[in-house]
C-alpha positions in Angstrom: -68.5 -61.5 3.8 -68.4 -58.4 1.8 -65.4 -56.0 2.3 -66.3 -52.4 1.6 -63.7 -49.7 0.8 -63.1 -46.8 3.2 -65.7 -44.0 2.8 -63.6 -41.4 4.6 -66.3 -40.7 7.1 -66.9 -41.9 10.6 -64.7 -44.6 12.0 -62.7 -45.1 8.8 -61.9 -41.4 8.1 -58.2 -40.7 7.3 -56.1 -39.1 10.0 -55.8 -35.4 9.3 -52.3 -34.3 8.3 -50.6 -31.6 10.4 -50.4 -28.2 8.7 -47.1 -27.5 6.8 -44.7 -25.2 8.3 -44.0 -22.0 6.3 -40.5 -22.0 4.8 -40.4 -18.2 4.9 -37.8 -16.8 7.2 -39.3 -14.8 10.0 -39.2 -11.1 9.5 -38.1 -8.8 12.3 -40.9 -6.4 13.3 -38.7 -3.4 12.6 -38.2 -4.6 9.1 -41.7 -5.8 8.3 -43.0 -3.8 5.3 -46.6 -4.6 6.3 -46.1 -2.5 9.4 -43.8 0.2 8.2 -44.1 0.3 4.4 -41.4 -0.3 1.8 -37.8 0.8 2.6 -37.2 4.1 0.8 -33.4 3.5 0.5 -34.1 0.1 -1.2 -36.5 1.8 -3.6 -33.8 4.2 -4.6 -31.1 1.6 -5.2 -33.2 -1.0 -7.1 -33.6 1.0 -10.3 -29.9 1.5 -10.5 -29.3 -2.2 -10.5 -31.7 -2.7 -13.3 -29.8 -0.3 -15.6 -28.1 -2.0 -18.6 -24.3 -2.1 -18.8 -22.7 0.7 -20.7 -21.4 -0.6 -24.0 -17.7 -0.1 -24.7 -17.1 2.6 -27.2 -15.0 1.5 -30.2 -11.4 2.8 -30.1 -10.7 5.6 -32.4 -8.6 4.6 -35.5 -4.9 4.8 -35.0 -2.8 7.5 -36.6 -0.8 6.4 -39.7 2.5 7.2 -38.0 1.5 5.1 -35.0 0.6 2.2 -37.2 3.9 2.5 -39.0 5.8 2.5 -35.8 3.9 -0.5 -34.5 4.6 -2.5 -37.7 8.4 -1.7 -37.4 8.5 -2.7 -33.7 6.7 -6.0 -34.4 9.2 -6.8 -37.2 12.2 -5.9 -35.1 10.9 -8.0 -32.3 11.4 -11.1 -34.4 15.0 -10.4 -35.6 17.0 -7.4 -36.7 15.9 -5.9 -40.0 17.3 -3.8 -42.7 15.8 -0.4 -43.8 14.6 -2.0 -47.0 12.9 -4.9 -45.2 11.0 -2.5 -42.9 10.0 -0.3 -45.8 8.6 -3.3 -47.6 6.6 -4.4 -44.6 5.0 -1.0 -44.1 4.2 -0.6 -47.8 2.5 -4.0 -47.9 0.2 -2.8 -45.0 -0.8 0.4 -46.8 1.5 3.0 -45.2 2.2 5.9 -47.5 5.7 6.5 -48.9 6.0 9.8 -47.0 5.3 8.2 -43.6 7.6 5.3 -44.4 10.5 7.6 -45.1 9.7 9.8 -42.1 9.6 6.8 -39.7 12.7 5.2 -41.1 14.7 8.4 -41.0 13.8 8.8 -37.4 14.8 5.3 -36.6 18.1 5.9 -38.4 18.8 8.9 -36.2 18.2 7.1 -32.9 20.1 4.0 -34.1 17.2 1.5 -34.0 18.1 0.4 -37.6 21.7 0.3 -38.9 22.3 -1.5 -42.1 26.1 -1.5 -41.7 25.9 -3.1 -38.3 23.3 -5.6 -39.6 25.6 -6.6 -42.5 28.6 -7.1 -40.2 26.6 -9.3 -37.8 25.0 -11.2 -40.8 28.4 -12.0 -42.3 29.9 -13.2 -39.0 26.8 -15.3 -38.1 26.3 -16.9 -41.5 30.0 -17.6 -42.1 30.7 -19.3 -38.8 27.3 -20.8 -38.4 26.6 -22.0 -42.0 30.1 -21.9 -43.5 29.0 -19.5 -46.3 31.7 -17.6 -48.2 31.7 -14.0 -49.3 29.9 -14.5 -52.6 27.0 -16.3 -51.0 26.9 -13.8 -48.2 26.8 -10.9 -50.6 23.9 -12.4 -52.5 21.9 -12.8 -49.2 22.6 -9.2 -48.2 21.5 -7.9 -51.6 18.2 -9.8 -51.4 17.6 -7.9 -48.1 18.1 -4.6 -49.7 21.5 -3.7 -48.3 23.5 -1.1 -50.3 26.4 -2.5 -52.3 29.0 -0.2 -50.6 27.8 -1.4 -47.2 28.1 -5.0 -48.4 31.6 -4.5 -49.5 32.6 -3.0 -46.2 31.1 -6.0 -44.3 32.7 -8.6 -46.6 36.1 -6.9 -46.3 36.3 -8.0 -42.7 36.1 -11.6 -43.8 39.7 -12.5 -44.8 40.7 -15.0 -47.5 42.7 -17.0 -45.0 39.6 -17.4 -42.9 37.6 -18.6 -45.9 40.3 -21.2 -46.6 40.3 -22.5 -43.1 36.5 -22.8 -43.1 36.5 -24.5 -46.5 38.9 -27.2 -45.2 36.8 -27.7 -42.1 33.7 -28.2 -44.2 35.4 -30.7 -46.4 36.8 -32.6 -43.4 33.3 -32.7 -41.8 31.6 -33.9 -45.0 34.3 -36.5 -45.8 33.6 -38.4 -42.5 30.2 -39.4 -43.9 31.3 -40.1 -47.5 32.1 -43.4 -49.1 32.7 -44.4 -52.7 34.8 -43.6 -55.8 37.4 -40.9 -55.2 36.5 -39.2 -58.4 32.8 -38.9 -57.4 33.8 -37.8 -53.9 36.0 -35.0 -55.4 33.1 -33.7 -57.5 30.7 -33.8 -54.6 33.1 -31.9 -52.3 33.8 -29.2 -54.8 30.1 -28.8 -55.6 29.3 -28.5 -51.9 31.8 -25.6 -51.5 30.6 -24.0 -54.7 27.0 -23.9 -53.4 28.3 -22.1 -50.3 29.9 -19.4 -52.5 33.6 -20.4 -52.4 35.7 -19.5 -55.5 37.1 -22.4 -57.5 40.7 -21.8 -56.3 39.8 -22.1 -52.6 37.4 -25.0 -53.3 40.0 -27.0 -55.3 42.8 -26.4 -52.8 40.7 -27.3 -49.8 39.4 -30.6 -51.3 42.9 -31.5 -52.7 44.6 -30.8 -49.3 42.1 -32.7 -47.2 42.0 -35.7 -49.6 45.8 -35.8 -49.6 45.8 -36.1 -45.8 43.4 -39.1 -45.9 44.6 -40.9 -49.1 47.9 -41.3 -50.8 46.1 -41.4 -54.1 44.7 -37.9 -53.9 47.3 -36.6 -56.2 46.4 -39.2 -58.8 42.8 -38.2 -59.3 42.3 -38.0 -63.0 39.5 -35.4 -62.9 41.1 -33.5 -60.1 44.4 -33.2 -62.0 42.6 -32.0 -65.1 40.7 -29.4 -63.3 43.7 -28.2 -61.5 45.4 -27.5 -64.8 42.4 -25.4 -66.1 42.4 -21.7 -66.3 40.5 -19.6 -63.8 37.4 -19.1 -66.0 37.2 -22.7 -66.8 37.5 -23.7 -63.2 34.7 -21.2 -62.4 32.4 -22.6 -65.0 33.2 -26.2 -64.0 32.5 -25.5 -60.3 29.2 -23.6 -61.0 28.1 -26.5 -63.2 28.7 -28.9 -60.3 26.9 -26.7 -57.9 23.8 -26.5 -60.2 23.8 -30.2 -60.7 23.9 -30.8 -56.9 21.2 -28.2 -56.2 19.0 -29.7 -58.9 19.2 -33.2 -57.4 18.5 -31.9 -53.9 15.7 -29.5 -55.0 17.6 -26.4 -54.0 17.8 -24.6 -57.3 17.2 -20.9 -56.7 15.0 -20.6 -59.8 12.7 -23.2 -58.3 12.1 -21.7 -54.9 
């Protein structure tokens, strides 16, 4: 028996498929453009939607005075600044000398910058926070462009008795973590105070007094006794030598920064 394929006609014709429904949403008669034509309001709005966006116009360049004020306010937002520091910042950014002086004079008038107040606050903060003595504090203020007379006035508020108390506190704190030969400890403690700007007299007395409290042999230190008998200039030279040796070993030499 031979099986023939379907021919698509007669008894073996395929069942016709129902017509597909249109997916278009029905249009209300009053909105049918075939009946009433295009909507004139829509024709007016459509071109506006196709218009390109307006490009933002570049901002006009800032006035030099405005730039100078912006630089100063940014600098002061980080920490208080001296007049010299602000002048340096503006000069590096291309502000002319005339505008620099004009802006800084105005800031002086209104009290935004005050080198005297800056120096007093710096001395108090760095002495009680870092234990720095007057000599080191004066060097820091000079590097920030503070006038020498202003520096003298700020340092005058730090009394010698206060320096002596701070020096002893530094030695006591350092001594808690030190072990070893008394002679080596003596040298390290004096060098530590010399790096912080303490004069030899205060440094030697502080180390000698603190060591005397913790050891009965403090008076018998050979090197300590020799140094104590030196003149003031010899003590100064000896202490500075110790400070440079310590800074060299710790990588803190000023000339290597």
